[in-house]
GUGUFI-845089 format. One line per 4 residues: number of its first residue (from 1); for each residue x negated, y negated, z of N, C-alpha, C. Coordinates in nm, 4 decimals, always signed. Layout:
N
NUM = X Y Z X Y Z X Y Z  ...
//
This chain:
82
1 = -0.0661 +0.1092 -0.0011 +0.0068 -0.0093 -0.0120 -0.0948 -0.1239 +0.0015  -0.0710 -0.2126 -0.0984 -0.1522 -0.3542 -0.0823 -0.1036 -0.4628 +0.0166  -0.1843 -0.5245 +0.0379 -0.1331 -0.6197 +0.1324 -0.0275 -0.7121 +0.1034  -0.0386 -0.7619 -0.0156 +0.0723 -0.8567 -0.1121 +0.2035 -0.7938 -0.0795
5 = +0.2111 -0.6299 -0.0812 +0.3671 -0.5792 -0.0838 +0.4403 -0.6086 +0.0579  +0.3571 -0.6455 +0.1577 +0.4063 -0.6448 +0.2897 +0.3949 -0.8060 +0.3399  +0.3820 -0.8883 +0.2505 +0.3952 -1.0486 +0.2958 +0.5389 -1.0675 +0.3387  +0.5300 -1.1789 +0.4176 +0.6697 -1.2119 +0.4838 +0.7580 -1.2585 +0.3943
9 = +0.7097 -1.3339 +0.2919 +0.7909 -1.3835 +0.1822 +0.8816 -1.2604 +0.1052  +0.7907 -1.1780 +0.0814 +0.8431 -1.0662 -0.0127 +0.9487 -0.9679 +0.0829  +0.9174 -0.9522 +0.2009 +1.0017 -0.8863 +0.2718 +1.1380 -0.9646 +0.3166  +1.1265 -1.1029 +0.3398 +1.2437 -1.1801 +0.3365 +1.3429 -1.1760 +0.2105
13 = +1.2623 -1.2030 +0.0943 +1.3449 -1.1787 -0.0114 +1.4164 -1.0335 -0.0317  +1.3447 -0.9426 +0.0044 +1.3994 -0.7912 -0.0044 +1.5160 -0.7897 +0.1030  +1.5103 -0.8210 +0.2209 +1.5984 -0.7851 +0.2980 +1.7140 -0.8847 +0.3131  +1.6891 -0.9993 +0.2919 +1.7803 -1.1327 +0.3185 +1.8524 -1.1793 +0.1735
17 = +1.7549 -1.1575 +0.0690 +1.8081 -1.1959 -0.0759 +1.8549 -1.3459 -0.0806  +1.7430 -1.4194 -0.0464 +1.8212 -1.5833 -0.0568 +1.8457 -1.6270 -0.1864  +1.9291 -1.7265 -0.2036 +1.9869 -1.7687 -0.3338 +1.9863 -1.9091 -0.2976  +2.0270 -2.0033 -0.3985 +2.0303 -2.1414 -0.3732 +2.1446 -2.1707 -0.2773
21 = +2.2635 -2.1044 -0.3074 +2.3725 -2.1064 -0.2175 +2.3580 -2.0432 -0.0863  +2.2773 -1.9375 -0.0557 +2.2430 -1.8884 +0.0914 +2.0986 -1.8885 +0.1054  +2.0594 -2.0008 +0.1440 +1.9222 -2.0055 +0.1608 +1.8503 -1.9356 +0.3067  +1.7354 -1.9007 +0.3281 +1.7062 -1.8293 +0.4537 +1.6157 -1.9598 +0.5230
25 = +1.6404 -1.9434 +0.6586 +1.5598 -2.0277 +0.7387 +1.5060 -1.9758 +0.8598  +1.3710 -1.9913 +0.8812 +1.3167 -1.9246 +0.9964 +1.3706 -2.0017 +1.1070  +1.4272 -1.9377 +1.2120 +1.4931 -2.0126 +1.3251 +1.4219 -1.9764 +1.4613  +1.3091 -1.9040 +1.4420 +1.2400 -1.8694 +1.5729 +1.1003 -1.8125 +1.5343
29 = +1.0161 -1.8545 +1.5984 +0.8784 -1.8143 +1.5700 +0.8014 -1.8057 +1.7150  +0.7082 -1.7032 +1.7269 +0.6427 -1.6847 +1.8580 +0.5353 -1.6272 +1.8149  +0.4184 -1.6423 +1.9143 +0.2792 -1.5848 +1.9077 +0.2486 -1.5868 +2.0627  +0.2322 -1.4477 +2.1187 +0.1682 -1.4056 +2.2351 +0.0331 -1.4751 +2.2699
33 = +0.0316 -1.5382 +2.3545 -0.0919 -1.5644 +2.4140 -0.2114 -1.4327 +2.4337  -0.1775 -1.3350 +2.5030 -0.2637 -1.2428 +2.5188 -0.3300 -1.1692 +2.3961  -0.2436 -1.1177 +2.3041 -0.2937 -1.0380 +2.1960 -0.2534 -1.1237 +2.0666  -0.2196 -1.2491 +2.0514 -0.1943 -1.3162 +1.9467 -0.1224 -1.2521 +1.8293
37 = -0.0177 -1.1596 +1.8999 +0.0636 -1.0964 +1.7931 +0.1899 -1.1865 +1.7456  +0.2331 -1.2188 +1.6364 +0.3166 -1.2939 +1.5801 +0.4467 -1.2335 +1.5335  +0.5700 -1.3192 +1.5608 +0.6943 -1.2720 +1.5074 +0.7793 -1.3994 +1.4808  +0.8536 -1.3607 +1.3915 +0.9673 -1.4645 +1.3508 +1.1074 -1.4067 +1.3313
41 = +1.1895 -1.4873 +1.3298 +1.3242 -1.4749 +1.3128 +1.3752 -1.5543 +1.1935  +1.4080 -1.4688 +1.0997 +1.4662 -1.5511 +0.9729 +1.6234 -1.5229 +0.9552  +1.7035 -1.6227 +0.9264 +1.8422 -1.6182 +0.9330 +1.9181 -1.6702 +0.8050  +2.0184 -1.6308 +0.7551 +2.1055 -1.6816 +0.6478 +2.2330 -1.6644 +0.6766
45 = +2.3179 -1.7553 +0.6281 +2.4741 -1.7437 +0.6295 +2.5215 -1.6903 +0.5156  +2.6221 -1.5884 +0.5222 +2.6805 -1.5341 +0.4187 +2.8298 -1.5547 +0.4425  +2.9146 -1.5196 +0.3514 +3.0670 -1.5260 +0.3704 +3.1119 -1.4356 +0.4955  +3.0384 -1.3223 +0.5171 +3.0668 -1.2399 +0.6291 +3.0247 -1.2940 +0.7528
49 = +2.9218 -1.3851 +0.7742 +2.8699 -1.4277 +0.8691 +2.7164 -1.4612 +0.8720  +2.6577 -1.4826 +0.9861 +2.5273 -1.5213 +0.9931 +2.4518 -1.3815 +0.9890  +2.3461 -1.3519 +0.9260 +2.2690 -1.2175 +0.8949 +2.1242 -1.2908 +0.9605  +2.0472 -1.2081 +1.0479 +1.9189 -1.2418 +1.0960 +1.8421 -1.1175 +1.1391
53 = +1.7170 -1.1154 +1.0880 +1.6182 -1.0242 +1.1199 +1.4884 -1.0839 +1.1548  +1.4134 -1.0005 +1.2634 +1.3064 -1.0263 +1.3207 +1.2071 -0.9474 +1.2337  +1.0962 -1.0229 +1.2025 +0.9727 -0.9779 +1.1364 +0.8535 -0.9875 +1.2140  +0.7713 -0.8793 +1.2347 +0.6531 -0.8604 +1.2900 +0.5517 -0.8496 +1.2352
57 = +0.4370 -0.9153 +1.2613 +0.2931 -0.9158 +1.2130 +0.2140 -0.8095 +1.2754  +0.1534 -0.7251 +1.1894 +0.0717 -0.6001 +1.2437 -0.0697 -0.6407 +1.2516  -0.1518 -0.5692 +1.2789 -0.3053 -0.6095 +1.3155 -0.3714 -0.6119 +1.1726  -0.3203 -0.5339 +1.0684 -0.3823 -0.5342 +0.9357 -0.3252 -0.6488 +0.8524
61 = -0.2534 -0.7381 +0.9172 -0.1951 -0.8628 +0.8384 -0.0658 -0.8367 +0.7542  -0.0160 -0.7182 +0.7587 +0.1255 -0.7169 +0.7114 +0.2292 -0.7291 +0.7972  +0.3549 -0.7581 +0.7263 +0.4605 -0.8022 +0.8089 +0.5731 -0.6983 +0.8032  +0.6316 -0.6416 +0.8955 +0.7342 -0.5263 +0.9162 +0.8354 -0.5795 +0.9977
65 = +0.9470 -0.4905 +0.9626 +1.0773 -0.5423 +1.0515 +1.0751 -0.4377 +1.1741  +0.9624 -0.3790 +1.2020 +0.9455 -0.3083 +1.3325 +0.8049 -0.3589 +1.4144  +0.8253 -0.3707 +1.5424 +0.7203 -0.4269 +1.5929 +0.5865 -0.3304 +1.5952  +0.4735 -0.3778 +1.5969 +0.3389 -0.2792 +1.6197 +0.3481 -0.2098 +1.7196
69 = +0.2767 -0.0777 +1.7020 +0.2644 +0.0169 +1.8434 +0.1844 -0.0650 +1.9198  +0.2221 -0.0292 +2.0491 +0.1385 -0.0975 +2.1633 +0.0035 +0.0036 +2.1871  -0.1020 -0.0687 +2.2101 -0.2173 -0.0272 +2.2148 -0.2569 +0.0105 +2.3851  -0.3032 +0.1333 +2.4324 -0.3199 +0.1466 +2.5667 -0.4468 +0.2152 +2.5672
73 = -0.5524 +0.1884 +2.6573 -0.6838 +0.2155 +2.6952 -0.6450 +0.4069 +2.7342  -0.7308 +0.4700 +2.6542 -0.6973 +0.6109 +2.6782 -0.8525 +0.6778 +2.7163  -0.8309 +0.7931 +2.7870 -0.9528 +0.8471 +2.8518 -0.9483 +0.9807 +2.7923  -1.0544 +1.0343 +2.7161 -1.0808 +1.1749 +2.6460 -1.1859 +1.2440 +2.7190
77 = -1.1692 +1.3139 +2.8067 -1.2622 +1.4024 +2.8832 -1.3450 +1.5108 +2.7996  -1.2416 +1.5802 +2.6874 -1.2904 +1.6987 +2.6308 -1.4246 +1.6512 +2.5559  -1.4529 +1.5417 +2.5200 -1.5746 +1.5109 +2.4411 -1.7060 +1.5368 +2.5459  -1.6829 +1.5387 +2.6531 -1.8018 +1.5382 +2.7411 -1.7852 +1.6817 +2.8203
81 = -1.7152 +1.7489 +2.7927 -1.6926 +1.8830 +2.8918 -1.8109 +1.9689 +2.8211  -1.8612 +2.0542 +2.9012 -1.9710 +2.1344 +2.8690 -1.9206 +2.2663 +2.8304
//
């Protein structure tokens, strides 16, 4: 998968299909201080009502509709076992 295939713009166009009559607006943006993880909320208004989706930036620079997996320190003793 190429980096450009997971850009925020392409995902917004894929999931929300903006048009001149139904533009998409970023209504919320966040960056955590500890890990510098980014997320945005994009919203559009359709005849059925408002539609909003959260997008999350992953460590490889791609944007996805699911959050990145949490990283936890691990200990592996089997490498050091005799």
